[in-house]
Each structure stands twice: as C-alpha cells, then as structure tokens.
C-alpha atoms as an extended CHARMM CRD file, in Angstrom:
* protein
*
       263  EXT
         1         1  MET       CA              0.0540000000       -0.0260000000       -0.1280000000  PROA      1               0.0000000000
         2         2  SER       CA              1.2050000000        3.1130000000       -1.1020000000  PROA      2               0.0000000000
         3         3  ALA       CA              2.0060000000        6.2390000000        1.0960000000  PROA      3               0.0000000000
         4         4  ALA       CA             -0.3590000000        8.6270000000       -0.9730000000  PROA      4               0.0000000000
         5         5  THR       CA             -2.8980000000        6.4870000000       -0.1220000000  PROA      5               0.0000000000
         6         6  SER       CA             -2.3220000000        5.1780000000        3.3940000000  PROA      6               0.0000000000
         7         7  ASN       CA             -4.5790000000        6.3630000000        6.2840000000  PROA      7               0.0000000000
         8         8  MET       CA             -3.4540000000        6.0640000000        9.3610000000  PROA      8               0.0000000000
         9         9  ALA       CA             -5.1910000000        7.3740000000       12.8860000000  PROA      9               0.0000000000
        10        10  ASP       CA             -3.6600000000        9.6520000000       15.4370000000  PROA      10              0.0000000000
        11        11  ALA       CA             -3.9970000000        9.6330000000       19.1840000000  PROA      11              0.0000000000
        12        12  ALA       CA             -7.3270000000       11.0420000000       19.3630000000  PROA      12              0.0000000000
        13        13  GLY       CA             -8.6260000000        7.9070000000       16.6330000000  PROA      13              0.0000000000
        14        14  VAL       CA             -8.9350000000       10.7770000000       14.1360000000  PROA      14              0.0000000000
        15        15  PRO       CA             -7.9060000000        9.4350000000       10.2390000000  PROA      15              0.0000000000
        16        16  ILE       CA             -4.8390000000       11.1090000000        9.2790000000  PROA      16              0.0000000000
        17        17  MET       CA             -3.3660000000       10.9450000000        5.4710000000  PROA      17              0.0000000000
        18        18  LEU       CA             -0.1950000000       10.8100000000        4.9820000000  PROA      18              0.0000000000
        19        19  THR       CA              0.0240000000       12.8400000000        1.9730000000  PROA      19              0.0000000000
        20        20  GLU       CA             -1.0140000000       15.7900000000        4.4860000000  PROA      20              0.0000000000
        21        21  LEU       CA              2.2310000000       15.6410000000        6.6510000000  PROA      21              0.0000000000
        22        22  ARG       CA              5.2230000000       17.6870000000        5.4820000000  PROA      22              0.0000000000
        23        23  LEU       CA              7.5010000000       15.4460000000        3.5460000000  PROA      23              0.0000000000
        24        24  PRO       CA             10.7810000000       17.3900000000        4.8000000000  PROA      24              0.0000000000
        25        25  THR       CA             10.4510000000       16.0590000000        8.1060000000  PROA      25              0.0000000000
        26        26  ILE       CA              9.5340000000       12.5450000000        6.8800000000  PROA      26              0.0000000000
        27        27  LYS       CA             12.2050000000       12.4020000000        5.0590000000  PROA      27              0.0000000000
        28        28  ARG       CA             14.6990000000       13.4950000000        7.5220000000  PROA      28              0.0000000000
        29        29  LEU       CA             13.3160000000       11.3010000000       10.0790000000  PROA      29              0.0000000000
        30        30  TRP       CA             12.7580000000        8.0540000000        8.0920000000  PROA      30              0.0000000000
        31        31  THR       CA             16.0560000000        6.6100000000        7.8230000000  PROA      31              0.0000000000
        32        32  ASP       CA             16.9510000000        6.8180000000       11.2800000000  PROA      32              0.0000000000
        33        33  LEU       CA             13.8850000000        5.3460000000       12.7130000000  PROA      33              0.0000000000
        34        34  ALA       CA             14.0040000000        2.6190000000       10.3380000000  PROA      34              0.0000000000
        35        35  GLU       CA             17.5040000000        1.6540000000       11.2160000000  PROA      35              0.0000000000
        36        36  GLN       CA             16.1540000000        1.6110000000       14.8310000000  PROA      36              0.0000000000
        37        37  SER       CA             12.7480000000        0.0740000000       14.5030000000  PROA      37              0.0000000000
        38        38  ASN       CA             14.8210000000       -2.7140000000       12.1200000000  PROA      38              0.0000000000
        39        39  ARG       CA             17.7570000000       -2.8100000000       14.9250000000  PROA      39              0.0000000000
        40        40  GLU       CA             15.3810000000       -3.3380000000       17.6740000000  PROA      40              0.0000000000
        41        41  GLY       CA             12.2290000000       -5.4280000000       16.1000000000  PROA      41              0.0000000000
        42        42  TRP       CA              9.5150000000       -2.4840000000       16.3290000000  PROA      42              0.0000000000
        43        43  PRO       CA              5.9610000000       -3.8170000000       14.9160000000  PROA      43              0.0000000000
        44        44  ALA       CA              4.9340000000       -1.4300000000       11.8590000000  PROA      44              0.0000000000
        45        45  GLU       CA              2.4160000000        0.2540000000       14.3590000000  PROA      45              0.0000000000
        46        46  ARG       CA              5.0980000000        1.3150000000       16.8720000000  PROA      46              0.0000000000
        47        47  PHE       CA              7.1910000000        2.4360000000       14.1170000000  PROA      47              0.0000000000
        48        48  LEU       CA              4.3310000000        4.7340000000       12.1510000000  PROA      48              0.0000000000
        49        49  GLY       CA              3.3080000000        6.1950000000       15.3290000000  PROA      49              0.0000000000
        50        50  ALA       CA              7.1030000000        7.1230000000       16.2760000000  PROA      50              0.0000000000
        51        51  LEU       CA              7.4340000000        8.5370000000       13.1020000000  PROA      51              0.0000000000
        52        52  LEU       CA              3.9310000000       10.7570000000       13.2180000000  PROA      52              0.0000000000
        53        53  GLY       CA              4.9240000000       11.6630000000       16.8030000000  PROA      53              0.0000000000
        54        54  HSD       CA              8.0790000000       13.4750000000       15.7940000000  PROA      54              0.0000000000
        55        55  GLU       CA              5.8450000000       15.1030000000       12.8520000000  PROA      55              0.0000000000
        56        56  ILE       CA              3.1080000000       16.2130000000       15.4310000000  PROA      56              0.0000000000
        57        57  ALA       CA              5.9490000000       17.5560000000       17.7200000000  PROA      57              0.0000000000
        58        58  GLU       CA              7.4970000000       19.9350000000       15.4380000000  PROA      58              0.0000000000
        59        59  ARG       CA              4.1370000000       21.4450000000       13.8430000000  PROA      59              0.0000000000
        60        60  GLU       CA              3.4930000000       22.0920000000       17.1520000000  PROA      60              0.0000000000
        61        61  THR       CA              6.8210000000       23.4100000000       17.6770000000  PROA      61              0.0000000000
        62        62  ARG       CA              6.1850000000       25.4170000000       14.4870000000  PROA      62              0.0000000000
        63        63  ARG       CA              2.8650000000       26.6340000000       15.7900000000  PROA      63              0.0000000000
        64        64  LEU       CA              4.4390000000       28.0340000000       18.9990000000  PROA      64              0.0000000000
        65        65  ILE       CA              7.1180000000       29.7860000000       17.2220000000  PROA      65              0.0000000000
        66        66  ARG       CA              4.4220000000       31.3000000000       14.4650000000  PROA      66              0.0000000000
        67        67  ALA       CA              1.6840000000       32.2480000000       17.2580000000  PROA      67              0.0000000000
        68        68  ARG       CA              4.5160000000       34.1410000000       18.8370000000  PROA      68              0.0000000000
        69        69  ALA       CA              5.7790000000       35.7080000000       16.4500000000  PROA      69              0.0000000000
        70        70  ASP       CA              2.2180000000       37.3960000000       15.0920000000  PROA      70              0.0000000000
        71        71  SER       CA              1.2330000000       38.3740000000       19.1350000000  PROA      71              0.0000000000
        72        72  GLN       CA              3.9650000000       40.8950000000       18.7800000000  PROA      72              0.0000000000
        73        73  LEU       CA              4.0470000000       39.8550000000       22.9140000000  PROA      73              0.0000000000
        74        74  PRO       CA              7.3360000000       41.2960000000       24.7870000000  PROA      74              0.0000000000
        75        75  LEU       CA             10.0660000000       38.4360000000       24.8660000000  PROA      75              0.0000000000
        76        76  GLY       CA             10.5920000000       36.9790000000       28.5980000000  PROA      76              0.0000000000
        77        77  LYS       CA              7.3850000000       38.2590000000       30.2130000000  PROA      77              0.0000000000
        78        78  HSD       CA              6.1360000000       35.2200000000       31.3000000000  PROA      78              0.0000000000
        79        79  LEU       CA              4.0130000000       34.2770000000       34.4190000000  PROA      79              0.0000000000
        80        80  ALA       CA              7.0760000000       32.0990000000       36.0380000000  PROA      80              0.0000000000
        81        81  GLN       CA              9.1200000000       35.3170000000       35.9670000000  PROA      81              0.0000000000
        82        82  PHE       CA              6.3110000000       37.4660000000       37.8660000000  PROA      82              0.0000000000
        83        83  ASP       CA              6.5910000000       37.9890000000       41.4470000000  PROA      83              0.0000000000
        84        84  PHE       CA              3.2270000000       37.8290000000       42.7510000000  PROA      84              0.0000000000
        85        85  SER       CA              5.0470000000       38.4160000000       46.1460000000  PROA      85              0.0000000000
        86        86  VAL       CA              5.2060000000       42.5540000000       45.7240000000  PROA      86              0.0000000000
        87        87  VAL       CA              1.8210000000       42.6470000000       44.0210000000  PROA      87              0.0000000000
        88        88  SER       CA             -0.2990000000       41.5800000000       47.3600000000  PROA      88              0.0000000000
        89        89  THR       CA             -3.8730000000       42.8070000000       45.7080000000  PROA      89              0.0000000000
        90        90  ILE       CA             -4.1310000000       40.0380000000       43.0550000000  PROA      90              0.0000000000
        91        91  SER       CA             -4.2930000000       36.4240000000       43.9010000000  PROA      91              0.0000000000
        92        92  LYS       CA             -1.7330000000       34.3100000000       41.9280000000  PROA      92              0.0000000000
        93        93  ALA       CA             -3.8420000000       31.1370000000       41.9410000000  PROA      93              0.0000000000
        94        94  HSD       CA             -6.4760000000       33.2090000000       40.5170000000  PROA      94              0.0000000000
        95        95  VAL       CA             -4.2210000000       34.6240000000       37.6930000000  PROA      95              0.0000000000
        96        96  ILE       CA             -2.9630000000       31.2200000000       37.2820000000  PROA      96              0.0000000000
        97        97  ALA       CA             -6.6010000000       30.1770000000       36.4370000000  PROA      97              0.0000000000
        98        98  LEU       CA             -6.9510000000       32.4760000000       34.0060000000  PROA      98              0.0000000000
        99        99  ALA       CA             -4.0530000000       31.4110000000       32.0660000000  PROA      99              0.0000000000
       100       100  GLU       CA             -5.3920000000       27.8640000000       32.3470000000  PROA      100             0.0000000000
       101       101  ALA       CA             -8.9660000000       27.9720000000       31.6850000000  PROA      101             0.0000000000
       102       102  ASP       CA            -10.3680000000       28.2350000000       28.2200000000  PROA      102             0.0000000000
       103       103  SER       CA            -14.0270000000       29.0180000000       29.0140000000  PROA      103             0.0000000000
       104       104  TRP       CA            -13.4980000000       32.9170000000       29.6340000000  PROA      104             0.0000000000
       105       105  LEU       CA            -12.1190000000       33.4230000000       26.2450000000  PROA      105             0.0000000000
       106       106  THR       CA            -14.6910000000       31.4210000000       24.5620000000  PROA      106             0.0000000000
       107       107  GLN       CA            -17.4740000000       33.8960000000       26.1150000000  PROA      107             0.0000000000
       108       108  GLY       CA            -15.6230000000       36.7420000000       25.1050000000  PROA      108             0.0000000000
       109       109  HSD       CA            -15.0610000000       37.9330000000       28.7290000000  PROA      109             0.0000000000
       110       110  ASN       CA            -12.1690000000       40.5620000000       29.3460000000  PROA      110             0.0000000000
       111       111  LEU       CA            -10.1280000000       41.2910000000       31.5480000000  PROA      111             0.0000000000
       112       112  LEU       CA             -8.7260000000       44.7880000000       33.0560000000  PROA      112             0.0000000000
       113       113  ALA       CA             -5.4310000000       45.5980000000       35.4040000000  PROA      113             0.0000000000
       114       114  PHE       CA             -5.1190000000       49.1950000000       36.8020000000  PROA      114             0.0000000000
       115       115  GLY       CA             -2.5890000000       50.3160000000       38.6930000000  PROA      115             0.0000000000
       116       116  PRO       CA              0.1540000000       53.1510000000       38.5640000000  PROA      116             0.0000000000
       117       117  PRO       CA              3.3200000000       52.7660000000       36.1510000000  PROA      117             0.0000000000
       118       118  GLY       CA              6.2700000000       50.4970000000       37.2360000000  PROA      118             0.0000000000
       119       119  VAL       CA              3.6500000000       47.5330000000       39.0420000000  PROA      119             0.0000000000
       120       120  GLY       CA              3.9370000000       45.1510000000       36.4990000000  PROA      120             0.0000000000
       121       121  LYS       CA              0.4830000000       45.3580000000       34.8710000000  PROA      121             0.0000000000
       122       122  THR       CA              1.9050000000       44.7740000000       31.1860000000  PROA      122             0.0000000000
       123       123  HSD       CA              4.0600000000       41.5060000000       32.6050000000  PROA      123             0.0000000000
       124       124  LEU       CA              1.0810000000       40.1950000000       33.9500000000  PROA      124             0.0000000000
       125       125  VAL       CA             -0.8470000000       40.4520000000       30.8540000000  PROA      125             0.0000000000
       126       126  ALA       CA              1.7280000000       39.4580000000       28.6860000000  PROA      126             0.0000000000
       127       127  GLY       CA              2.7740000000       36.5280000000       31.1190000000  PROA      127             0.0000000000
       128       128  LEU       CA             -1.1380000000       35.1330000000       30.3950000000  PROA      128             0.0000000000
       129       129  GLY       CA             -1.0990000000       35.9700000000       26.7420000000  PROA      129             0.0000000000
       130       130  HSD       CA              1.9420000000       33.2770000000       26.5790000000  PROA      130             0.0000000000
       131       131  ALA       CA              0.3430000000       31.0120000000       28.5820000000  PROA      131             0.0000000000
       132       132  LEU       CA             -2.6290000000       31.1680000000       26.7320000000  PROA      132             0.0000000000
       133       133  ILE       CA             -0.5840000000       30.6320000000       23.4270000000  PROA      133             0.0000000000
       134       134  ASP       CA              0.8230000000       27.4420000000       24.9030000000  PROA      134             0.0000000000
       135       135  ARG       CA             -2.6930000000       26.4030000000       25.2500000000  PROA      135             0.0000000000
       136       136  GLY       CA             -3.5750000000       26.7650000000       21.2440000000  PROA      136             0.0000000000
       137       137  HSD       CA             -5.1070000000       30.4510000000       21.4170000000  PROA      137             0.0000000000
       138       138  ARG       CA             -4.0300000000       33.5040000000       18.9560000000  PROA      138             0.0000000000
       139       139  VAL       CA             -3.4770000000       36.7390000000       21.2250000000  PROA      139             0.0000000000
       140       140  LEU       CA             -2.0100000000       40.2580000000       19.4760000000  PROA      140             0.0000000000
       141       141  PHE       CA             -0.4710000000       42.8280000000       21.7490000000  PROA      141             0.0000000000
       142       142  MET       CA             -0.5070000000       46.1080000000       20.9020000000  PROA      142             0.0000000000
       143       143  ARG       CA              0.2410000000       49.5770000000       22.6040000000  PROA      143             0.0000000000
       144       144  THR       CA             -3.4930000000       50.8190000000       22.8770000000  PROA      144             0.0000000000
       145       145  SER       CA             -1.7040000000       54.3970000000       20.6710000000  PROA      145             0.0000000000
       146       146  GLU       CA             -0.8080000000       51.9140000000       18.1170000000  PROA      146             0.0000000000
       147       147  MET       CA             -3.7320000000       50.2880000000       17.9480000000  PROA      147             0.0000000000
       148       148  VAL       CA             -5.9230000000       53.6380000000       17.4330000000  PROA      148             0.0000000000
       149       149  GLN       CA             -3.1840000000       55.0340000000       14.7050000000  PROA      149             0.0000000000
       150       150  ARG       CA             -4.1350000000       51.1980000000       13.3670000000  PROA      150             0.0000000000
       151       151  LEU       CA             -7.4440000000       51.8150000000       13.0960000000  PROA      151             0.0000000000
       152       152  GLN       CA             -7.2670000000       55.5310000000       12.4030000000  PROA      152             0.0000000000
       153       153  ALA       CA             -5.6990000000       54.4760000000        8.9780000000  PROA      153             0.0000000000
       154       154  ALA       CA             -8.0120000000       51.7230000000        8.1370000000  PROA      154             0.0000000000
       155       155  ARG       CA            -10.9490000000       54.1680000000        8.4400000000  PROA      155             0.0000000000
       156       156  ARG       CA             -9.4330000000       56.9220000000        6.0410000000  PROA      156             0.0000000000
       157       157  ASP       CA             -8.8240000000       54.1770000000        3.7370000000  PROA      157             0.0000000000
       158       158  LEU       CA            -12.2610000000       52.9270000000        3.8390000000  PROA      158             0.0000000000
       159       159  ARG       CA            -11.3340000000       49.3550000000        5.3400000000  PROA      159             0.0000000000
       160       160  LEU       CA            -12.2460000000       49.7460000000        8.4880000000  PROA      160             0.0000000000
       161       161  PRO       CA            -14.7910000000       46.5680000000        8.9640000000  PROA      161             0.0000000000
       162       162  ALA       CA            -12.3690000000       44.7720000000        7.0650000000  PROA      162             0.0000000000
       163       163  GLU       CA             -9.7000000000       45.7700000000        9.6740000000  PROA      163             0.0000000000
       164       164  LEU       CA            -11.8010000000       44.7250000000       12.6890000000  PROA      164             0.0000000000
       165       165  ASN       CA            -13.0150000000       41.3980000000       10.7830000000  PROA      165             0.0000000000
       166       166  LYS       CA             -8.5970000000       40.8960000000       10.7010000000  PROA      166             0.0000000000
       167       167  LEU       CA             -8.4980000000       41.5130000000       14.1910000000  PROA      167             0.0000000000
       168       168  ASP       CA            -11.4610000000       39.0780000000       15.1430000000  PROA      168             0.0000000000
       169       169  ARG       CA             -8.8540000000       36.0050000000       14.3860000000  PROA      169             0.0000000000
       170       170  PHE       CA             -7.0850000000       36.6420000000       17.4200000000  PROA      170             0.0000000000
       171       171  ASP       CA             -8.6380000000       35.1600000000       20.3020000000  PROA      171             0.0000000000
       172       172  LEU       CA             -7.4010000000       38.1320000000       22.9080000000  PROA      172             0.0000000000
       173       173  LEU       CA             -6.4740000000       41.5540000000       21.9180000000  PROA      173             0.0000000000
       174       174  ILE       CA             -4.3360000000       42.9080000000       24.9670000000  PROA      174             0.0000000000
       175       175  LEU       CA             -4.2290000000       46.8180000000       24.4980000000  PROA      175             0.0000000000
       176       176  ASP       CA             -1.4610000000       48.1610000000       26.8980000000  PROA      176             0.0000000000
       177       177  ASP       CA             -1.2370000000       51.7600000000       28.6570000000  PROA      177             0.0000000000
       178       178  LEU       CA             -4.7710000000       52.6940000000       27.3660000000  PROA      178             0.0000000000
       179       179  SER       CA             -4.5150000000       55.9120000000       29.9450000000  PROA      179             0.0000000000
       180       180  TYR       CA             -1.8320000000       57.2500000000       27.0350000000  PROA      180             0.0000000000
       181       181  ALA       CA             -4.5980000000       57.4030000000       24.3400000000  PROA      181             0.0000000000
       182       182  ARG       CA             -5.6580000000       61.2650000000       24.6910000000  PROA      182             0.0000000000
       183       183  ARG       CA             -8.7790000000       62.0640000000       22.5570000000  PROA      183             0.0000000000
       184       184  ASP       CA             -6.9210000000       65.3010000000       21.3810000000  PROA      184             0.0000000000
       185       185  GLN       CA             -3.6440000000       63.6230000000       20.1390000000  PROA      185             0.0000000000
       186       186  ALA       CA             -6.1890000000       60.9530000000       17.8670000000  PROA      186             0.0000000000
       187       187  GLU       CA             -9.7700000000       60.2800000000       17.2180000000  PROA      187             0.0000000000
       188       188  THR       CA            -10.2050000000       57.4080000000       19.7170000000  PROA      188             0.0000000000
       189       189  SER       CA            -13.6960000000       56.8180000000       18.6980000000  PROA      189             0.0000000000
       190       190  VAL       CA            -12.4450000000       53.5160000000       16.2830000000  PROA      190             0.0000000000
       191       191  LEU       CA            -11.6810000000       52.2780000000       19.9560000000  PROA      191             0.0000000000
       192       192  PHE       CA            -14.6100000000       52.2240000000       21.1340000000  PROA      192             0.0000000000
       193       193  GLU       CA            -15.8560000000       50.5480000000       17.7440000000  PROA      193             0.0000000000
       194       194  LEU       CA            -13.2430000000       47.8430000000       18.8270000000  PROA      194             0.0000000000
       195       195  ILE       CA            -15.1490000000       47.3510000000       21.9280000000  PROA      195             0.0000000000
       196       196  ALA       CA            -18.2590000000       47.3210000000       20.5350000000  PROA      196             0.0000000000
       197       197  GLU       CA            -17.6050000000       45.4950000000       17.8220000000  PROA      197             0.0000000000
       198       198  ARG       CA            -15.7640000000       42.5040000000       20.1240000000  PROA      198             0.0000000000
       199       199  TYR       CA            -18.0230000000       42.4700000000       23.0060000000  PROA      199             0.0000000000
       200       200  GLU       CA            -19.8370000000       39.4260000000       24.3340000000  PROA      200             0.0000000000
       201       201  ARG       CA            -18.1240000000       37.7540000000       21.5550000000  PROA      201             0.0000000000
       202       202  LYS       CA            -13.9830000000       38.2790000000       21.7840000000  PROA      202             0.0000000000
       203       203  SER       CA            -11.9850000000       39.3700000000       24.5490000000  PROA      203             0.0000000000
       204       204  ILE       CA            -10.1170000000       42.2250000000       25.5290000000  PROA      204             0.0000000000
       205       205  ALA       CA             -7.1930000000       42.9330000000       28.1670000000  PROA      205             0.0000000000
       206       206  ILE       CA             -6.5170000000       46.0650000000       28.9850000000  PROA      206             0.0000000000
       207       207  THR       CA             -3.9400000000       48.2750000000       31.0460000000  PROA      207             0.0000000000
       208       208  ALA       CA             -4.6730000000       51.4840000000       32.6900000000  PROA      208             0.0000000000
       209       209  ASN       CA             -3.2050000000       53.6810000000       34.5840000000  PROA      209             0.0000000000
       210       210  ALA       CA             -5.9620000000       55.9370000000       35.4430000000  PROA      210             0.0000000000
       211       211  PRO       CA             -9.4260000000       54.8370000000       37.0340000000  PROA      211             0.0000000000
       212       212  PHE       CA            -12.8120000000       54.9850000000       34.9610000000  PROA      212             0.0000000000
       213       213  SER       CA            -13.4250000000       58.0390000000       35.9550000000  PROA      213             0.0000000000
       214       214  ALA       CA            -10.1000000000       59.2190000000       34.1390000000  PROA      214             0.0000000000
       215       215  TRP       CA            -11.4030000000       58.0090000000       30.7800000000  PROA      215             0.0000000000
       216       216  ASP       CA            -12.9000000000       60.8730000000       29.8080000000  PROA      216             0.0000000000
       217       217  GLU       CA             -9.4690000000       62.0030000000       28.9440000000  PROA      217             0.0000000000
       218       218  VAL       CA             -9.3560000000       58.8790000000       26.2630000000  PROA      218             0.0000000000
       219       219  PHE       CA            -12.7200000000       58.6400000000       24.5890000000  PROA      219             0.0000000000
       220       220  PRO       CA            -14.3340000000       61.8680000000       22.7490000000  PROA      220             0.0000000000
       221       221  ASP       CA            -17.2440000000       62.5910000000       25.2120000000  PROA      221             0.0000000000
       222       222  LYS       CA            -19.0790000000       61.1800000000       28.2140000000  PROA      222             0.0000000000
       223       223  ALA       CA            -21.6120000000       58.9820000000       26.3120000000  PROA      223             0.0000000000
       224       224  MET       CA            -19.0540000000       57.4220000000       24.6900000000  PROA      224             0.0000000000
       225       225  THR       CA            -17.1590000000       56.5210000000       27.8930000000  PROA      225             0.0000000000
       226       226  VAL       CA            -20.2300000000       55.3360000000       30.0150000000  PROA      226             0.0000000000
       227       227  ALA       CA            -20.3590000000       53.0270000000       27.1760000000  PROA      227             0.0000000000
       228       228  ALA       CA            -17.1750000000       51.8770000000       26.3430000000  PROA      228             0.0000000000
       229       229  VAL       CA            -16.8750000000       51.1600000000       30.2150000000  PROA      229             0.0000000000
       230       230  ASP       CA            -20.3490000000       49.7920000000       30.2550000000  PROA      230             0.0000000000
       231       231  ARG       CA            -19.1750000000       46.7390000000       27.4970000000  PROA      231             0.0000000000
       232       232  LEU       CA            -15.8820000000       45.8830000000       29.1880000000  PROA      232             0.0000000000
       233       233  VAL       CA            -16.9270000000       45.9270000000       32.8620000000  PROA      233             0.0000000000
       234       234  HSD       CA            -20.0860000000       43.8600000000       31.6330000000  PROA      234             0.0000000000
       235       235  HSD       CA            -17.9700000000       40.2060000000       31.7860000000  PROA      235             0.0000000000
       236       236  ALA       CA            -14.6660000000       41.0890000000       33.1960000000  PROA      236             0.0000000000
       237       237  THR       CA            -12.2550000000       40.3190000000       35.5660000000  PROA      237             0.0000000000
       238       238  ILE       CA            -10.5540000000       43.5500000000       37.2360000000  PROA      238             0.0000000000
       239       239  LEU       CA             -7.3170000000       43.3290000000       38.6070000000  PROA      239             0.0000000000
       240       240  GLU       CA             -6.3460000000       46.2520000000       41.1240000000  PROA      240             0.0000000000
       241       241  MET       CA             -2.4820000000       46.6180000000       41.2820000000  PROA      241             0.0000000000
       242       242  ASN       CA             -2.2990000000       49.7570000000       43.3210000000  PROA      242             0.0000000000
       243       243  VAL       CA              0.7030000000       49.1740000000       45.4360000000  PROA      243             0.0000000000
       244       244  GLU       CA              4.5790000000       50.9770000000       45.0580000000  PROA      244             0.0000000000
       245       245  SER       CA              6.3670000000       50.8250000000       41.6670000000  PROA      245             0.0000000000
       246       246  TYR       CA              8.3010000000       47.9330000000       41.3110000000  PROA      246             0.0000000000
       247       247  ARG       CA             10.7760000000       49.9000000000       39.2210000000  PROA      247             0.0000000000
       248       248  ARG       CA             10.9180000000       52.5320000000       41.8090000000  PROA      248             0.0000000000
       249       249  ARG       CA             11.7350000000       50.6290000000       44.5900000000  PROA      249             0.0000000000
       250       250  ALA       CA             14.4490000000       48.6050000000       42.4430000000  PROA      250             0.0000000000
       251       251  ALA       CA             15.8450000000       52.2550000000       41.7080000000  PROA      251             0.0000000000
       252       252  LEU       CA             16.1280000000       53.2100000000       45.7240000000  PROA      252             0.0000000000
       253       253  PRO       CA             19.8390000000       52.4840000000       46.9110000000  PROA      253             0.0000000000
       254       254  ALA       CA             19.5970000000       49.7260000000       49.4680000000  PROA      254             0.0000000000
       255       255  ARG       CA             19.1610000000       51.5860000000       53.4020000000  PROA      255             0.0000000000
       256       256  PRO       CA             22.4570000000       50.3660000000       55.6630000000  PROA      256             0.0000000000
       257       257  ARG       CA             21.5720000000       48.1760000000       58.4970000000  PROA      257             0.0000000000
       258       258  GLY       CA             20.6750000000       50.8040000000       61.6310000000  PROA      258             0.0000000000
       259       259  ALA       CA             20.3830000000       53.6310000000       59.5360000000  PROA      259             0.0000000000
       260       260  ALA       CA             18.0830000000       56.2190000000       61.2560000000  PROA      260             0.0000000000
       261       261  LYS       CA             14.7150000000       56.5510000000       59.4080000000  PROA      261             0.0000000000
       262       262  THR       CA             14.2930000000       60.5580000000       58.3870000000  PROA      262             0.0000000000
       263       263  LYS       CA             11.1600000000       62.3270000000       58.5340000000  PROA      263             0.0000000000
C-alpha cells in the first residue's frame, strides 16, 4: 500500500492522510527511525506511530513560534518570572486559573488591570498571553495608541470593517497603556468601535494607570466613555494592582542596616 493512499489514526482516533504531513520532516527522520525499527524489531504500528509523533511535535513547535511572532508579545515576560509576592492585591491562584482556563475566552469575557506605572501590569497580561498561546489560542499585544493609529488609518482608507474583521482572528487582544491614548492626540472613537465590535464575542485585556473616572480623557465624549466602560466591565475580571512601583523600589539605594529613618 503506497504512502499516498495510506490512512492512519492519531492518538485521538482521527484519520490522518500521510500526504497531509510535511514530507521534509518525514524524509529527514525516515532513515534513522527505520534503522532503529529494524534493529530493535519494532512492529509496524510502533514505527509509524514514532514517525507521526515526531511530525506532530514539530508541527506544535512551528505553531508556537509562528503564534508568538504574530502576537507581538514582549519577550521574557512570562508568568514564571512575575513576582506575585510584591503585588499583594492580586491572587496568584486566580491568575494561574485564568491562564489555564478557556471558558472566559470562549465567552468573550475581558480582563482589566489597573495600577500606577511600574507595578507589573504589562508583565502580568503579557504572561497571560504567552500562557494562552501555549494552550492553542491566538493573542495580539499592542499599545493602545498604536492600535488607535492602526484603526484610524483603516478608517481613512475606508476599510475599517475589514480591519475589525481581521482582528477577529485573535481570541485575545491586549491593549497596553490605555491611559496614554488621548482624545486630543487621536480620534479615539475607533477604539470604541473595536470594543463594541468584540463585545460578548471576543476578549480584550486592558492595562491602565487611570481609573474609569479619568477615561473621559481617552474617549471623545462622556456618553462614549460610559458606553465603552459598560461593555468592558459587563463580563470582566478586574485586577487592582495599587502597590508601590517595582521599578521605583529597584532604583532606590539599599538602606544600610541600623540607619536611622528620616522624617
């Protein structure tokens, strides 16, 4: 029976056509595995299973590389490197549960992280993004101001609906530093259109230095601010990270032991 017409089943029992596999991978592994199979007397099922196992593993590796490149997530910001001990206002168990659960994404729920600069908001949501990519989800990370510029350009070119549809392929959009998007610098109504388009369908994660009461500085008018906040918080997890800046603590010189405190 030829390879072009042979069928097999993967571990889940799903039929796999050998012609669907990447031939360069099979060609590279075929000789070594065939020699090992002959030497150790493997049955045919074990030989073919090993060959397909290597192919599946390589496909997953390529998927992860491609998904991380597409995501634009900052490198090195994983949950394993996040110091939960210095952010007492959030639960590590809760964050890990978000990283390991799919239900909030499939239901289009949102994540909002608030706190002053330097407390790790970007690191936390980026770490979640990396973890979700590992679970097979598609993630896109952008500064909010860059997203606004991207959507503005699409509107000018009369292709905003197409651009919003293109963003739909991502299960999670991470909009970093929303507070730095200003209505006097950009027409941020496109940001509201993005929020409204994804409402209850696709998830958004937002980091912000300013509370909701200050978001009037982001959106063109009060009514749009209220409507945007209403859609974001309707199904949302809110993380309050109101602690001292990590960067500020790291920059302060260590106090000598026994040094007197100054008022």
